[in-house]
C-alpha positions, 0 to 999 in steps of 0.5 A: 318536777322541782326539788332542792339539794336535800334528800328528804325534800318532798318532790312536787310534780308541776307537769306531765313530762312523760312522752306518749308513745303513738301506735302504728295506726295513730302515726298513719292518721294525718294531723288535723289542720282544721284549727289553722285557717287556709291549711285544712289538710297536709300538702303531702300526700293529701293535697298532692294526691288529689292534684295528681288524680285530677291531672290523670283524669284530664290526661286520659280525656285528652288521649281519648279525644286525640284517638277519636279525632286524629289530626288532619294531615295535608300533602307533603311539603312542596316549595313549588306550591305557591298557592299554599297558605301557611297557618299555625295551630289555633293556639298561636293564631293570636300571635300570627295575627299580631305580627300582621299589624304595621307596628309589630312587623317590618322594621318593628318585627322584633317588638312583635316577635320578642318584646310583646310575647316576652312581656306577656309570658314574663308577666304570667311567670312573675304574677305569683310574686308580684300579686301576694295579696290574700284576697281571692275574690276577683272583684276585690283585685281590680288590677289583676282582674282587669289585666286578665280580662283584657288579655282574654279579650285581646287573645279572643279577638286576634284569634277570631280575626286571624281565622276570619281573614284566612277564610276570606283568603281561601274564597278569594283564591278559590283554594280548598285546604289541603287536609280537606282535599286529601280527605276527599281524595281518600274517600274517592280512592276508596270508592274507586277501589270498591267499584272494580278494576276498570279505572285502574286498567285505564290509568295503567294503559294511559301513555304519552301520545305523539311523543315526536309531535312539535308540541312535545318539544314545546312542552319541554320549554313551557312552565308546565314541565316544572310541576307536571313532569317530563312524563306528564304524571304530575305530583298527585301527593302535592295536588298537581294532576297528571296530564296523561289522559287530559284530552278526555277531560278537556278540549283544546280551547278549555286547555288554553283557557286554563293556561290563560286563567289558571285553575284551582291552585294553578295560577295564570301561566300564559304570560309566564310562558311568553316570558320564557320565550314561547310565542302565541303559535307555540302555545297553540301547538302545545294545547293541540298536543295536550288535547291529543293526550287521551287514554288508549 
């Protein structure tokens, strides 16, 4: 409204200065952002609530997947098991393979373990700040799209190559992965338990035969002692079988062949025993004594 200093001057309203009082229902109705391109709804709470709902659905799906297919477990860690092939989780296989190449290992291990991963993950963190263009169609963003495709191809190739090399190494060394072996043993134990207690009685009755035999003294000097133990009980949790009752499974010649050629996770032990001071005659006496270990 506009007016002068005279009291009789006519008042002219040029606009409505009244404040419209909004009802409670009007306050709860979100503002309409349709007139603003790219801002079709309020971030809080509309957009944020949708993001939370999607996150909850994904989280529940992951929980269901984890519960339906539990993670495979191997044996307890055993530093004496030289046949074990360490492998990282699948999402780190590309980095594991990268560290096998000469330019990212050895003298250049810092480059492969720190510099390259730092550049990759640092680039992901800085991408929103470096690429500030409004264009969202990938074919109109050649630099960002090319880097993304190159990264995906590199990660896929390195992951596949790492897994393929692991499978080849398992075949060459005739190794069964621990989680598979443990699962097979669990099924076998369940079957043995369902079959009755005869096998339990046999295992319970097994004891060292001819403990005063010269072969028993040679055993204490042999490499067998470090894994199979003084009581010939082995380490079943680590995949090392017991030698109690080994005479029921193998003859003397077969035991000698295992010492010379190895079997499963066990490498060749003949030369290692010679290096420890045993002679051919000692090893023969040792195999004779082991062949006597039969269930009573």
